C-alpha positions in Angstrom: 0.0 0.0 0.0 1.1 3.5 -0.7 -0.2 6.6 1.3 0.4 10.1 -0.1 0.7 12.9 2.4 0.9 16.5 1.0 2.6 19.0 3.3 3.4 22.7 3.1 5.7 22.6 6.1 3.1 24.4 8.4 2.3 23.2 11.9 -0.9 21.6 10.6 1.1 20.0 7.8 3.4 18.3 10.4 0.3 17.1 12.3 -1.0 15.5 9.0 2.3 13.9 8.5 2.2 12.5 12.1 -1.3 11.1 11.5 -0.4 9.6 8.0 2.8 8.1 9.5 0.8 6.3 12.2 -1.6 5.0 9.6 1.3 3.8 7.4 3.0 2.0 10.4 -0.4 0.3 11.3 -1.1 -0.9 7.9 2.6 -1.5 6.7 2.2 1.1 3.9 4.9 3.1 2.2 4.5 6.8 3.1 5.0 9.2 0.2 5.5 12.7 1.3 4.9 15.4 -1.3 5.5 19.2 -1.2 4.2 21.4 -4.1 6.4 24.3 -5.2 4.2 27.3 -6.1 6.5 30.2 -6.8 4.9 33.5 -7.6 5.3 34.3 -11.3 5.6 37.6 -13.0 5.4 38.7 -16.6 8.4 41.0 -17.4 8.8 42.3 -20.9 6.5 39.5 -22.1 8.5 36.7 -20.5 7.4 34.5 -17.6 9.8 34.9 -14.7 9.7 32.6 -11.6 11.5 34.7 -8.9 13.5 32.8 -6.2 13.3 29.5 -8.2 16.5 28.0 -6.6 15.5 29.2 -3.2 12.0 27.7 -3.6 13.6 24.3 -4.5 15.8 24.5 -1.4 13.0 25.4 0.9 10.9 22.5 -0.6 13.7 20.1 0.1 13.9 21.4 3.6 10.2 20.9 4.1 10.4 17.4 2.8 13.4 16.5 5.0 11.6 17.9 8.1 8.5 15.9 7.2 10.6 12.7 6.7 12.1 13.3 10.2 8.5 13.7 11.7 7.4 10.5 10.1 10.4 8.5 11.2 10.1 9.9 14.8 6.5 8.7 14.8 7.6 5.2 13.7 10.5 5.1 16.2 8.0 6.1 18.9 5.9 3.1 18.1 8.9 0.8 17.8 8.4 0.3 14.1 10.1 1.1 10.9 8.6 3.1 8.0 9.4 3.3 4.3 9.4 7.0 3.4 9.7 8.5 0.0 9.7 12.2 -0.9 8.8 14.2 -4.0 8.8 17.8 -4.9 5.9 18.7 -7.2 5.1 21.8 -9.2 1.9 23.4 -10.2 -1.5 24.2 -8.7 -1.5 22.3 -5.4 -4.7 20.3 -5.7 -4.0 19.4 -9.3 -0.4 18.3 -8.6 -1.3 16.3 -5.6 -4.2 14.4 -7.3 -2.2 13.8 -10.5 0.7 12.5 -8.6 -1.6 10.2 -6.6 -2.9 8.8 -9.8 0.6 8.4 -11.3 2.0 6.6 -8.4 -1.1 4.5 -7.6 -1.6 5.9 -4.1 -4.1 4.1 -2.1 -5.0 7.1 0.0 -4.2 10.8 0.3 -3.7 12.8 3.5 -3.8 16.6 3.6 -4.0 19.3 6.3 -7.2 21.2 6.5 -5.4 24.5 6.1 -1.8 25.5 5.9 0.5 28.3 5.2 -1.9 29.9 2.6 -4.4 30.7 5.4 -3.3 34.3 5.5 -3.6 34.7 1.9 -6.9 32.9 1.4 -10.0 33.3 3.4 -11.6 30.3 1.7 -11.5 27.6 4.4 -9.3 24.7 3.2 -9.5 25.5 -0.5 -6.6 23.1 -1.4 -8.0 20.3 0.9 -11.5 20.8 -0.6 -10.2 20.7 -4.2 -8.2 17.5 -3.4 -11.3 15.9 -2.1 -13.3 16.9 -5.2 -10.6 15.7 -7.6 -9.2 12.6 -6.0 -10.3 9.1 -7.1 -9.0 7.5 -3.8 -10.0 8.2 -0.2 -8.9 11.5 1.2 -8.4 12.1 4.9 -8.3 15.8 5.9 -6.5 16.5 9.1 -7.8 19.4 11.2 
């Protein structure tokens, strides 16, 4: 079994990783942790520019490594081992998450109810809601 957990590195994202890791340990599943890079783009002289591209990748890798540590700590606390894979994705978060879940034959998706975008978006859990709407596998939303 393969469980996909999407995290943005927020506190709630870490809670979602903990929950998904406990489920992966309980059901002997591989935990696939994904982070979606969504750099702000600009049009400058008719060309699309993605500012901070290298910094965004470095931050994404840091988010994934932290999430891996969280998952391993959960497994260690339960006296178990966990198989963890990580993946940086790009694009619109809900689309990237559900497409990756399809491509990798994920059996379930876990997402936080709301993450770092909370300050920018007043729509409650817009990414989580979109994942629920688009996914073809069970989605668990962690609150």
